[in-house]
C-alpha positions in Angstrom: -32.1 -4.6 26.6 -30.8 -1.0 26.8 -31.7 0.7 30.1 -31.8 4.4 31.0 -28.7 3.7 33.2 -26.8 2.5 30.1 -27.8 5.6 28.2 -26.8 7.9 31.1 -23.5 6.1 31.5 -22.6 6.4 27.8 -23.5 10.1 27.9 -21.2 10.6 30.9 -18.4 8.7 29.1 -18.6 11.2 26.2 -19.3 14.4 28.0 -17.2 14.0 31.2 -14.6 11.3 30.4 -13.5 12.3 26.9 -14.6 9.2 25.1 -14.4 9.7 21.4 -14.2 8.0 18.1 -10.7 9.1 17.2 -11.1 8.3 13.5 -13.1 6.8 10.7 -10.5 5.6 8.2 -11.2 4.3 4.7 -8.5 1.8 3.6 -8.0 1.9 -0.2 -6.0 -0.6 -2.3 -3.8 1.0 -4.9 -2.7 -2.3 -6.4 -4.7 -1.6 -9.5 -3.0 1.8 -10.0 0.4 0.3 -10.9 2.1 1.8 -14.0 5.7 2.2 -15.1 5.2 5.9 -15.8 5.4 7.9 -12.5 3.1 10.6 -13.8 0.4 8.1 -14.9 0.7 6.3 -11.6 0.3 9.5 -9.6 -2.9 10.4 -11.6 -4.2 6.9 -11.0 -3.6 7.3 -7.3 -5.3 10.7 -7.2 -8.3 9.4 -9.1 -8.7 6.3 -7.0 -8.6 8.1 -3.7 -10.9 11.0 -4.6 -13.5 8.7 -6.2 -13.4 6.0 -3.4 -13.5 8.4 -0.4 -15.6 11.2 -2.0 -18.3 11.0 0.7 -16.2 9.9 3.7 -16.2 13.2 5.5 -19.9 13.9 5.0 -20.8 10.4 6.2 -18.7 10.9 9.4 -20.3 14.3 10.1 -23.8 12.9 9.6 -23.1 10.0 12.0 -21.6 12.4 14.6 -24.7 14.7 14.4 -27.2 11.9 14.6 -25.7 9.9 17.4 -24.0 12.6 19.4 -20.7 10.7 19.4 -17.6 12.9 18.7 -15.7 11.7 15.6 -12.4 13.6 15.7 -10.8 12.7 12.4 -11.7 11.3 9.0 -8.7 9.6 7.3 -7.6 7.4 4.5 -4.9 4.7 4.4 -3.6 3.2 1.2 -1.5 0.2 0.1 2.2 0.8 1.1 3.5 2.9 -1.7 6.8 0.9 -1.8 4.6 -2.0 -3.1 2.1 -0.1 -5.2 4.7 2.0 -7.0 7.4 -0.7 -7.4 6.8 -0.8 -11.1 7.5 2.9 -11.6 10.8 3.8 -13.4 11.9 6.5 -11.1 14.4 7.3 -8.3 11.9 9.3 -6.2 8.4 8.8 -4.9 8.0 12.4 -3.8 5.5 13.1 -6.6 3.4 10.2 -5.3 3.3 11.8 -1.8 2.3 15.1 -3.4 -0.5 13.4 -5.3 -1.7 11.8 -2.1 -1.7 15.2 -0.4 -3.7 16.8 -3.2 -6.2 14.0 -3.0 -6.5 14.3 0.8 -7.2 18.0 0.5 -9.7 17.5 -2.3 -11.9 15.2 -0.2 -11.4 17.2 3.0 -9.8 14.5 5.3 -7.4 15.2 8.1 -4.6 12.7 7.2 -3.6 10.1 4.7 -1.3 7.3 5.5 0.5 4.6 3.5 3.7 6.3 2.3 5.2 3.1 3.7 7.6 0.2 3.3 7.7 -3.2 4.9 11.3 -4.3 5.1 11.7 -6.6 8.1 13.4 -9.2 5.9 15.0 -7.1 3.2 14.7 -4.4 0.6 13.2 -4.3 -2.9 14.0 -1.5 -5.3 10.7 0.2 -4.4 11.5 0.0 -0.7 14.8 1.8 -1.1 13.3 4.5 -3.3 10.6 5.1 -0.8 12.9 5.3 2.2 15.1 7.8 0.4 12.1 9.9 -0.5 10.6 10.1 3.0 12.4 13.4 4.2 11.5 15.4 1.1 8.0 13.9 0.9 7.1 14.8 4.5 8.6 18.3 4.0 6.6 19.1 0.9 3.2 17.7 2.0 0.8 18.6 4.8 -1.4 15.6 5.4 0.8 12.6 4.3 2.0 10.2 7.0 4.8 7.7 6.5 5.9 4.4 8.2 8.5 1.8 7.9 8.4 -1.7 9.5 12.0 -2.8 10.0 11.7 -5.8 12.3 9.5 -8.6 13.7 9.7 -11.3 16.3 9.5 -13.9 13.6 12.1 -12.6 11.2 14.4 -10.5 13.3 15.5 -6.9 12.7 16.8 -5.3 9.5 19.8 -3.6 11.0 20.8 -1.9 7.7 17.4 -0.3 7.8 17.8 0.8 11.4 20.9 2.7 10.4 19.2 4.2 7.4 16.1 5.3 9.3 18.3 7.1 11.8 19.6 9.2 8.9 16.1 9.6 7.5 14.8 11.0 10.9 17.6 13.4 11.0 17.1 14.6 7.4 13.4 14.9 8.0 14.0 17.1 11.1 16.4 19.3 9.2 14.0 19.8 6.2 11.1 20.7 8.5 13.0 22.7 11.1 11.0 25.8 10.4 7.9 23.8 11.5 9.5 22.5 14.7 10.5 19.3 12.9 6.9 18.4 12.3 7.9 15.9 9.6 9.1 13.5 12.3 5.7 13.6 14.0 4.3 12.1 10.7 6.8 9.3 10.6 6.5 5.9 12.4 9.2 3.3 12.6 7.7 -0.1 13.5 8.7 -3.5 14.7 5.9 -6.0 14.5 3.5 -3.8 12.6 0.1 -5.4 12.2 -0.9 -6.6 8.8 -3.4 -3.7 8.5 -3.4 -0.6 10.5 -5.8 2.4 10.3 -4.2 4.5 13.0 -2.0 7.4 12.1 0.7 8.1 11.7 1.6 4.5 11.0 -1.5 3.7 9.0 -1.4 1.6 5.8 -3.9 -0.5 4.0 -2.9 -4.2 4.3 -2.1 -6.1 1.1 -4.5 -8.9 2.1 -7.5 -6.5 2.6 -10.4 -5.9 0.2 -10.3 -3.2 -2.4 -11.9 -0.8 0.1 -12.7 -1.1 3.8 -14.0 1.2 6.6 -12.3 1.0 10.0 -12.8 2.9 13.2 -10.3 3.9 15.9 -11.7 4.4 19.4 -9.9 6.0 22.3 -11.0 6.4 25.9 -8.2 6.7 28.5 -10.4 9.0 30.6 -13.2 6.4 30.7 -10.8 3.7 31.9 -9.3 6.0 34.6 -12.8 6.9 35.8 -13.8 3.2 36.0 -10.9 2.2 38.3 -10.9 5.3 40.5 -13.0 3.6 43.1 -10.8 0.5 43.3 -8.2 1.8 45.8 -6.4 -1.2 47.3 -7.9 -3.7 44.9 -5.7 -6.4 43.5 -4.7 -6.5 39.9 -7.3 -9.3 39.1 -10.2 -7.0 40.1 -8.6 -4.1 38.2 -8.2 -6.2 35.1 -11.8 -7.3 35.2 -13.0 -3.7 35.5 -10.8 -2.6 32.6 -12.2 -5.5 30.4 -15.8 -4.4 31.1 -14.9 -0.8 30.3 -13.1 -1.7 27.1 -16.2 -3.8 26.1 -18.4 -0.7 26.4 -15.9 1.5 24.6 -15.7 -1.0 21.7 -19.4 -1.2 21.4 -19.5 2.5 20.7 -16.9 2.0 17.9 -18.9 -1.0 16.6 -22.0 1.2 16.2 -20.2 3.9 14.3 -18.3 1.4 12.1 -21.4 -0.4 11.1 -23.2 2.8 10.2 -20.3 4.1 8.2 -19.9 0.8 6.4 -23.6 0.7 5.5 -23.9 4.3 4.3 -20.7 4.2 2.3 -21.4 0.8 0.8 -17.9 -0.4 1.9 -17.1 -3.5 4.0 -16.4 -3.1 7.7 -12.7 -3.6 8.4 -11.6 -3.4 12.0 -12.1 -1.5 15.2 -8.8 -0.3 16.6 -9.3 0.2 20.4 -6.2 2.1 21.4 -5.9 4.1 24.6 -4.4 7.1 22.8 -4.0 10.1 25.0 -4.3 13.8 24.3 -2.6 16.7 26.2 -6.0 17.4 27.9 -6.2 16.7 31.7 -8.3 13.6 32.2 -7.2 11.9 29.0 -3.9 10.4 30.1 -2.6 6.8 30.1 0.0 7.7 32.7 -2.8 8.6 35.1 -4.5 5.2 34.5 -1.2 3.5 35.6 -1.1 5.6 38.7 -4.7 4.7 39.5 -3.7 1.1 39.3 -1.5 1.6 42.3 1.8 2.6 40.9 3.3 5.5 42.9 4.2 7.4 39.8 4.3 6.5 36.1 7.9 5.2 35.6 8.3 3.9 39.1 8.8 0.1 39.8 5.8 -1.8 38.6 5.0 0.4 35.6 5.9 -2.2 33.0 3.8 -4.8 34.7 0.8 -2.4 35.0 1.1 -1.4 31.4 1.2 -5.1 30.3 -1.9 -5.8 32.3 -3.6 -2.7 30.9 -2.8 -3.8 27.3 -4.0 -7.4 27.9 -7.2 -6.3 29.6 -8.0 -3.7 26.9 -7.5 -6.3 24.1 -9.6 -9.0 25.8 -12.4 -6.6 26.6 -12.4 -5.4 23.0 -12.5 -8.9 21.6 -15.5 -9.7 23.7 -17.4 -6.8 22.2 -16.5 -7.3 18.6 -14.9 -9.9 16.3 -13.4 -7.0 14.3 -10.8 -5.8 16.8 -7.4 -5.2 15.1 -4.8 -2.6 14.4 -2.6 -1.6 17.3 -5.2 -2.1 20.0 -3.4 -1.3 23.2 -2.0 1.7 25.1 -0.3 4.3 23.0 1.7 6.7 25.1 3.7 9.3 23.1 5.3 11.4 25.8 4.5 14.7 24.1 0.8 13.9 24.0 0.2 12.6 27.5 -0.4 15.1 30.3 0.7 12.6 32.9 4.1 12.1 31.3 
């Protein structure tokens, strides 16, 4: 039973502690778009994205208005292009990225992910074409995000790709130097990428997923920090239990939004990605959470242990709240986006 205290607490989490739904992401399979002609493939991609996600933005805005829950971004992820475009007889996938960008602008979303390759065990022709295309693709588009998974615990690391991605990052920075090397901010290099990930900039639609799915990414570093502020001197067990309970509450907000979006769009519910992704705003920092846990300063001895505990507790709390937890689901701490860093 929902009590007035539950309602007030949720309201406080949103208005004071910066809880938000970071994104509603529609994952779209492009496997049925394959064609040896690159122009035909690009047209298929554009048509599939614009038709599938035509009402995504409006649905997100309607849910935001009705429930009073901030939904920051509306996004699309697609099948890794290195897979979807492998049949194309071409030496560049830049036109594909440009078609994705046009489609994203047409439906009004914030970002589109999936200009990606999965090469932890080796390269196909499509993988090599995509990796070589990344710098130009990110320089000539505005909303396209790219990722490459080049290693995993199970298969090891593709060291040839490590070397190549170093060169790709450098070329991307050079081509976008007039934009403060913005292209690099839209590129993720993974080890152990999850099978399906709706969180930018590393988002892609997993090859084992349905034709279309709706996923939600929730973020609440400020909520977690507030929850443990009164635990000065507490041991890590008590802190972990408090973080689990807080992650449960955060995930339930995401579950509500995800189910509503799924029902209204007529698309299956994919996953909730509960990631403590910071922003530059004061009160929205993962580093400050670690310091509230008792570490003198983020980076001091004990930081790694605190971060491991935080990740573990966030995941366990999320799993108690929803059977759909997936994606990255942990603490995400890019130095440039965390005030405490």
